[in-house]
C-alpha positions in Angstrom: 125.3 116.6 84.9 125.5 113.1 86.5 126.3 112.6 90.3 130.1 112.1 90.9 131.4 109.3 93.3 132.8 111.6 95.5 129.4 113.2 96.2 127.7 110.2 97.3 130.3 109.0 99.3 130.4 112.4 101.1 126.8 112.0 101.8 127.3 108.1 102.9 129.9 109.6 105.3 127.6 112.3 106.9 124.8 109.5 107.5 127.2 107.5 109.2 128.7 110.4 111.3 125.0 111.5 112.3 124.2 108.0 113.4 127.3 107.8 115.3 126.2 111.2 117.2 123.1 109.4 118.0 124.1 106.4 119.1 126.5 108.2 121.7 123.6 110.2 122.8 121.6 107.2 123.5 124.3 105.2 124.9 125.2 108.1 127.3 121.6 108.9 128.1 121.3 105.3 129.7 124.7 105.4 131.1 123.6 108.4 133.2 120.6 106.6 134.2 122.9 103.8 135.3 125.1 105.8 137.3 123.0 108.6 138.2 125.6 110.9 136.4 123.4 114.3 136.5 126.3 116.0 134.7 126.4 113.3 131.8 122.5 113.9 131.5 123.0 117.5 131.1 125.7 117.0 128.3 123.5 114.8 126.4 121.0 117.7 126.3 123.7 120.1 125.4 125.2 118.2 122.8 121.7 117.9 120.8 122.5 120.7 118.6 125.1 118.7 116.8 122.6 116.2 115.7 120.4 119.1 114.5 123.2 120.5 112.6 123.8 117.3 110.8 120.3 116.7 110.0 120.1 120.3 108.2 123.5 119.9 106.6 122.5 116.2 105.3 119.2 117.7 103.9 120.6 120.7 102.3 123.2 118.6 100.6 120.7 115.9 99.1 118.3 119.1 97.8 121.7 120.4 96.1 122.2 116.9 94.5 118.7 116.7 93.4 118.5 120.0 91.9 121.9 120.2 90.2 122.6 116.6 89.2 119.2 115.4 88.6 119.8 112.0 89.7 117.5 109.0 88.5 116.5 105.5 89.6 119.0 104.0 92.2 120.6 107.1 93.0 117.5 109.4 93.3 116.1 106.7 95.7 119.3 106.6 97.7 119.2 110.5 98.2 115.6 110.8 98.8 115.9 107.9 101.5 118.8 109.7 103.2 116.6 112.7 103.5 113.7 110.6 105.2 116.3 108.7 107.3 117.7 111.8 108.7 114.4 112.8 110.4 114.2 109.4 112.1 117.6 109.8 113.6 117.1 113.3 114.7 114.2 111.9 116.4 115.9 109.1 118.2 118.4 112.0 119.5 115.2 114.0 120.8 114.4 110.5 122.6 117.9 110.2 123.9 117.5 114.0 125.4 114.1 113.1 127.0 115.6 110.3 128.6 118.4 112.4 130.1 115.9 115.0 131.1 114.0 112.3 133.1 117.4 111.2 134.9 117.5 114.7 135.9 114.1 114.2 137.7 114.9 111.3 139.5 115.8 110.3 143.0 119.3 108.7 143.9 117.8 105.3 143.7 115.6 103.4 140.9 114.1 99.9 141.2 116.5 97.1 141.0 114.6 95.4 138.2 114.8 98.5 135.8 118.8 98.5 136.3 118.3 94.9 134.6 115.8 95.6 131.8 116.7 99.1 130.5 120.5 98.1 129.6 118.6 95.1 127.9 116.4 97.3 126.0 119.0 99.8 125.1 121.2 97.3 123.6 118.3 96.0 121.3 117.6 99.6 120.4 121.2 100.5 119.5 121.5 97.4 117.6 118.4 98.2 115.5 119.9 101.5 115.1 123.4 100.3 113.9 122.1 97.9 111.8 119.3 99.9 110.1 121.9 102.5 109.0 124.2 99.7 107.7 121.4 98.3 105.8 120.8 101.5 104.1 124.4 102.1 103.4 124.7 98.4 101.7 121.3 98.3 100.5 120.8 94.9 102.3 117.2 93.8 102.5 117.9 91.0 104.7 119.4 93.2 107.4 116.6 95.7 107.2 114.0 92.7 107.7 116.1 91.4 110.6 115.9 95.0 112.3 111.9 94.8 112.0 111.7 91.5 113.3 113.6 92.5 116.5 111.2 95.5 117.4 108.7 93.2 118.7 111.2 92.0 121.4 111.9 95.5 122.4 108.2 96.1 122.6 107.7 92.9 124.6 110.4 94.1 127.1 108.9 97.5 127.4 105.9 96.0 128.1 107.0 93.6 130.8 109.0 96.6 132.3 105.7 98.7 132.4 103.8 95.9 134.0 106.6 95.8 136.7 106.5 99.3 137.4 102.7 99.5 137.9 102.6 96.5 140.4 105.6 98.5 142.2 103.4 101.6 142.4 100.3 99.9 143.9 102.4 98.3 146.5 104.6 101.1 147.6 103.1 104.7 147.0 106.5 106.4 147.5 107.6 104.8 144.2 105.2 106.4 142.1 107.2 109.4 141.1 110.4 107.6 140.5 108.5 104.6 138.5 106.5 107.0 136.4 109.9 108.7 135.4 111.3 105.0 134.5 108.2 104.1 132.6 108.7 107.4 130.5 112.4 106.2 129.9 111.1 102.7 129.1 108.9 104.4 126.2 111.4 106.4 124.9 113.9 103.6 124.4 110.9 101.5 122.4 110.2 104.9 120.2 113.9 104.5 119.5 113.4 101.0 118.3 110.3 102.3 116.1 112.4 105.0 114.2 115.2 102.1 113.5 112.2 100.0 112.2 111.1 103.0 110.1 114.4 103.2 108.6 114.6 99.5 107.7 111.1 99.9 106.1 112.4 102.8 104.0 115.5 100.6 102.9 113.2 97.8 101.9 111.3 100.4 99.6 114.6 101.8 98.2 115.9 98.2 97.4 112.7 96.9 95.9 110.2 99.6 95.6 107.8 97.8 97.8 106.2 100.0 100.8 105.8 98.1 104.0 105.4 101.1 106.1 102.5 101.0 108.8 102.6 97.1 109.0 102.6 97.6 112.7 101.3 100.8 114.4 104.8 102.6 114.8 105.5 105.3 117.5 106.7 108.6 116.7 
């Protein structure tokens, strides 16, 4: 039995909803750091189950579509790619939770340069996430390639911040604990970018059948 338009539309809507939940979690986690809002950080952790539920829901829907509709060619690639994308989205949400958990461990003040670098990294990572999902929904190879290109900038900002934190720790022993927490947060944001890159790579395979995964060593 062929796929119905409303079935693919529902799948697209679920992917967009899950991506929106993940974006909100990342944004709230970084906001909790910038404002040292521990209640907001706790909320990020509490709300993670919504993303997990969407992950399960989408996977189950995809399995049903494959089993009952037996899609082929473009539709099959779209559905199987959707199943893979939800894994990366779920892991991004896990990174947001990890950021929130580090916020709960931090003292009241964080290094000034981190206040500048972390929001820069967040904006790049969120932009990559948004565009990676958009490239999937529109089968836009060019946008997917642009996402992959931006990952290098995120890596460079992460390395710059980590170097600054190491320099701070060597000069001020009292900064070691908060600086180590900030370094973890920086790495979590960098991993979010890696997951967005994974999605973009899958989009290129979906569109062209060209596997470019592992062109760089992505973190998970």
